[in-house]
C-alpha positions in Angstrom: 35.3 -6.3 -44.8 36.4 -7.2 -48.3 37.9 -5.3 -50.8 38.4 -5.7 -54.4 41.6 -5.6 -55.7 44.0 -5.9 -59.0 47.1 -7.8 -58.3 50.0 -7.4 -60.2 53.1 -9.7 -60.2 55.0 -12.3 -61.8 53.1 -15.0 -64.1 53.1 -17.8 -61.1 51.0 -15.4 -59.2 47.6 -17.2 -60.0 48.6 -20.6 -59.4 50.1 -19.6 -56.1 46.8 -18.4 -55.2 44.7 -21.0 -55.7 47.1 -23.3 -54.4 46.5 -21.5 -51.0 44.0 -18.6 -51.3 42.6 -16.7 -48.3 39.4 -17.7 -48.7 38.7 -16.1 -52.2 37.5 -16.4 -55.8 40.6 -15.9 -57.8 40.2 -14.3 -61.8 43.3 -14.3 -63.7 42.5 -11.5 -66.6 46.2 -11.7 -68.1 49.5 -13.8 -66.7 50.5 -12.1 -63.5 47.1 -9.7 -63.7 45.2 -11.2 -60.9 41.2 -10.0 -60.1 40.1 -10.6 -56.2 37.9 -10.3 -53.3 39.8 -10.6 -50.3 39.6 -9.0 -46.6 43.2 -7.5 -45.8 43.2 -9.3 -42.5 43.4 -12.5 -44.7 46.3 -11.1 -46.7 49.6 -13.4 -46.6 52.5 -13.0 -48.2 52.5 -13.7 -51.9 56.2 -14.6 -53.8 55.0 -13.6 -57.0 53.3 -10.4 -56.3 54.9 -7.3 -57.1 51.9 -4.8 -56.6 48.3 -4.2 -55.5 45.7 -1.7 -56.8 42.8 -1.7 -54.6 39.3 -1.0 -55.8 40.9 -0.8 -59.6 38.5 1.6 -62.0 38.7 0.8 -65.8 40.0 3.9 -67.4 40.5 4.6 -71.2 41.4 7.1 -73.6 42.1 7.1 -78.2 45.2 9.5 -77.1 47.5 10.5 -74.3 45.7 13.7 -73.7 42.1 12.0 -73.3 43.2 8.6 -71.1 45.3 11.8 -69.1 41.7 13.6 -68.9 39.9 11.0 -67.6 42.6 10.1 -64.4 42.3 13.3 -63.2 38.7 13.0 -63.1 39.4 10.4 -61.1 42.0 12.0 -59.2 39.7 15.2 -58.5 37.2 12.9 -57.3 38.9 11.8 -54.6 40.2 15.0 -53.7 39.9 15.7 -50.3 41.6 12.6 -49.9 44.7 13.1 -51.3 45.5 16.9 -49.5 47.6 14.8 -47.2 49.8 14.4 -49.6 49.7 11.6 -52.3 52.2 9.9 -55.4 51.3 8.9 -58.7 52.6 5.4 -60.1 52.1 4.9 -63.7 53.1 1.7 -65.4 52.4 -1.5 -68.4 51.0 -4.4 -67.2 53.1 -6.3 -70.3 56.5 -4.9 -70.1 57.4 -6.9 -73.7 54.5 -4.9 -75.7 56.7 -1.7 -77.3 53.3 0.1 -77.0 53.2 0.5 -73.1 56.9 1.3 -72.9 58.6 4.1 -70.1 58.1 6.6 -72.6 54.4 6.4 -72.9 53.9 6.2 -69.1 56.1 9.2 -69.0 54.5 10.9 -71.6 50.7 9.9 -69.4 52.3 11.4 -66.7 53.8 14.5 -67.6 49.9 15.0 -69.2 48.1 14.4 -66.1 50.2 16.9 -64.1 49.4 19.6 -66.7 45.8 18.8 -66.7 46.1 19.3 -63.0 47.7 22.6 -63.0 44.8 24.2 -65.6 42.3 22.8 -63.7 42.9 21.5 -59.8 45.5 23.1 -58.3 44.9 22.5 -55.4 45.4 18.5 -55.9 48.4 19.1 -58.1 49.9 20.9 -55.2 49.2 18.2 -53.0 51.6 15.8 -55.2 54.9 14.9 -53.6 57.5 16.1 -56.2 60.7 15.8 -54.1 62.1 14.1 -57.2 61.8 10.5 -56.1 58.9 7.9 -57.2 59.2 6.2 -53.2 56.3 6.4 -52.2 56.7 7.9 -48.4 54.6 6.1 -45.7 52.2 8.8 -45.1 51.3 9.5 -48.7 48.5 7.9 -50.7 49.0 6.0 -54.1 47.5 6.4 -57.3 48.4 3.9 -59.6 47.9 3.7 -63.4 48.6 0.4 -64.5 47.9 -0.3 -68.5 46.6 -2.8 -70.3 46.5 -1.7 -73.6 47.7 1.8 -75.2 44.6 3.8 -74.6 43.0 1.3 -71.9 44.2 0.3 -68.7 43.1 0.6 -64.6 43.8 3.5 -62.0 43.7 3.3 -58.4 44.0 5.2 -55.1 45.2 3.7 -51.9 45.0 6.3 -49.0 47.9 5.0 -46.3 45.5 3.4 -44.1 44.5 0.8 -46.4 48.2 -0.1 -47.6 48.5 -0.4 -43.7 45.8 -3.0 -43.1 47.5 -5.3 -45.6 50.3 -8.3 -44.8 53.6 -7.1 -45.4 55.2 -6.9 -49.2 51.3 -6.2 -50.6 52.0 -3.0 -51.4 55.3 -2.0 -52.5 57.0 2.5 -52.5 58.5 1.6 -55.1 57.4 1.9 -59.2 55.8 -1.5 -60.3 57.1 -3.1 -56.9 60.5 -3.5 -58.8 64.0 -2.6 -56.6 67.3 -2.1 -59.1 70.9 -2.8 -57.7 73.4 -1.3 -59.3 76.1 -3.7 -60.5 79.2 -4.2 -58.3 82.1 -6.1 -59.1 83.6 -5.8 -55.7 81.8 -8.9 -54.4 82.6 -12.2 -55.6 79.3 -12.7 -57.5 76.1 -11.0 -58.3 74.4 -13.2 -55.9 75.4 -10.1 -53.5 71.9 -8.6 -55.2 69.9 -10.8 -53.8 70.8 -10.1 -50.0 70.3 -6.1 -50.5 67.0 -6.4 -52.6 65.6 -8.6 -49.7 66.9 -6.0 -47.0 65.0 -3.0 -48.7 62.0 -5.0 -49.2 62.0 -6.6 -45.4 63.4 -2.8 -43.9 65.9 -4.5 -42.2 70.0 -4.8 -42.8 72.9 -6.4 -41.3 74.7 -4.1 -39.4 78.5 -3.7 -37.1 79.0 -6.1 -35.0 76.1 -8.2 -35.2 77.0 -12.0 -36.1 75.8 -14.2 -39.0 75.5 -17.4 -40.4 75.9 -17.9 -43.9 75.3 -21.4 -45.1 77.0 -21.9 -48.3 79.3 -19.0 -48.2 81.3 -20.0 -51.1 82.4 -18.0 -53.5 81.1 -15.2 -50.3 78.9 -13.0 -51.8 76.8 -12.8 -49.3 79.7 -12.5 -46.3 81.4 -9.7 -48.4 78.3 -7.9 -47.7 77.9 -8.5 -44.2 81.6 -8.4 -43.2 81.8 -4.5 -45.5 78.7 -3.5 -42.8 81.4 -4.2 -40.3 79.7 -7.3 -38.9 81.3 -10.8 -38.1 80.4 -14.2 -39.9 80.6 -17.3 -39.3 81.0 -19.4 -43.2 79.7 -22.8 -43.5 81.0 -24.7 -46.5 82.5 -27.7 -48.1 84.7 -25.2 -50.0 86.6 -22.0 -48.9 85.2 -18.6 -50.3 87.3 -15.9 -52.3 90.7 -15.4 -50.3 90.8 -11.7 -49.2 87.1 -13.0 -47.1 89.4 -15.9 -45.6 91.9 -12.9 -44.4 89.4 -10.6 -43.0 89.3 -11.1 -39.1 85.9 -11.0 -38.5 84.7 -13.7 -40.7 85.6 -17.5 -39.5 85.2 -20.7 -41.5 83.7 -23.8 -41.5 84.3 -26.3 -43.5 81.6 -29.3 -43.9 77.7 -29.8 -44.3 76.3 -26.8 -44.0 73.2 -29.1 -43.7 74.8 -29.9 -40.5 76.1 -26.9 -39.1 74.4 -25.9 -35.2 75.3 -22.7 -33.8 76.3 -22.8 -29.8 74.5 -19.5 -29.6 72.0 -17.6 -31.0 73.3 -15.1 -34.0 71.7 -12.4 -35.5 71.3 -13.3 -39.0 70.8 -17.0 -40.6 72.2 -16.4 -44.5 71.7 -19.1 -47.0 71.8 -19.1 -50.6 72.4 -22.8 -50.9 71.7 -24.9 -53.8 69.2 -27.5 -52.4 66.0 -29.1 -53.2 63.2 -26.9 -51.5 62.0 -29.7 -48.9 65.8 -29.1 -47.6 65.6 -25.4 -47.2 62.1 -25.8 -45.7 63.4 -28.4 -42.4 66.9 -26.2 -42.4 64.3 -22.5 -41.5 61.8 -24.6 -39.4 64.9 -25.9 -37.2 66.7 -22.5 -37.2 63.2 -21.1 -36.5 62.3 -23.6 -34.1 65.3 -23.6 -31.9 65.8 -19.9 -31.8 69.3 -20.3 -33.5 68.7 -16.6 -35.3 66.8 -13.6 -35.0 67.0 -12.7 -38.7 66.8 -14.7 -41.6 67.5 -14.4 -45.8 67.2 -17.8 -46.6 66.5 -18.7 -50.6 64.7 -21.5 -51.6 65.6 -22.8 -55.5 63.4 -24.8 -57.8 64.8 -27.4 -60.5 61.7 -26.8 -63.2 58.8 -26.0 -62.5 58.5 -24.1 -59.0 57.1 -26.2 -56.3 54.1 -24.4 -55.2 53.1 -26.7 -52.5 56.4 -27.1 -50.6 56.2 -22.8 -51.1 52.8 -22.6 -49.5 53.8 -25.5 -46.8 56.6 -23.2 -45.2 54.2 -20.1 -45.6 51.7 -21.5 -43.3 53.8 -22.9 -41.1 55.6 -19.1 -40.3 52.2 -17.9 -40.5 51.4 -20.5 -37.6 54.3 -19.4 -35.9 53.6 -15.9 -36.0 57.1 -15.1 -37.7 57.4 -11.4 -39.0 58.9 -12.1 -42.7 57.9 -12.3 -46.6 58.9 -14.3 -49.6 59.4 -12.9 -53.0 61.0 -13.9 -56.4 63.0 -11.1 -56.0 64.1 -9.2 -58.9 67.4 -10.6 -58.4 66.3 -14.5 -58.4 66.4 -16.7 -61.2 64.0 -19.9 -60.6 63.8 -19.1 -57.0 62.4 -17.3 -54.1 63.7 -15.3 -51.1 62.3 -16.0 -47.8 62.8 -13.0 -44.9 62.2 -11.8 -42.1 62.8 -11.6 -37.9 61.8 -15.2 -36.1 60.3 -12.7 -33.0 62.1 -14.8 -30.4 64.9 -13.1 -28.4 68.6 -13.9 -28.7 69.2 -16.3 -26.0 71.6 -19.9 -25.8 70.6 -22.4 -28.5 69.9 -25.9 -27.7 
């Protein structure tokens, strides 16, 4: 059954959809804001998608109090479905518009809860008030997306509906954003990409796992893996930072990262190599096909405009082989996207 959804993301989202659509008609309301209809079973990972709003309903109000009152009316209409627990996310479609900043969203949220306390305490009590904005698996998500100061959309997504979509379509965080704190200890800021990818995929490098870090220098991804107690084989033409080279859990292989092949399957393939998208595609396809790795986190970098043709080709290839993966233009990415996933192949001796 098809569902009307409003997709919130980055400016390349509509182009990505048009080049590899799952059969739906795409209507771009604004850069990064796309309306479409599709069956949840037809959803596929989207690199430039941040958040999904199913069955969006227009909402308006000339003031914060009027807007909040109209939102509360919509919540009350779904009272029975919200009794099991729900969370509220209010955020702007255009973060460059000063009228739609964080402060206004906070004021609208406060007005919603204040009104709920007075007109429908049962809905108010069902809201999770643990102080976190992170949605739990068994909670419903009520979202308010502001497109103008007094105009926006409201959407309520029940757990069963969210879970019927592909991985990455619904984020548990506000507006699909994941902020990684600064840390001066790793060799570079690239460590943020791996941390964010792990959080989005729900799988992290753990102690005693064997990782191969292709193009490892200066060593931020190796640094994180070693800090967790993992073992790392780093491959690059240049050696990473000296403290990594002295770590007994680290083995450095000097050479071309594209030519390296493990003698046995490893837990993780890590790659933040600067290379053309077609080379990254070939690399990941070989590692997946030959079961060289169980998990992967691989960055695809672009020069100039994003290479949607290659991006969509690799997505189709992974889907055809039933690989559990996602791809995102991470908050920590620049002109690049990151593929991360599990190959579904058992750890075995590689060819």
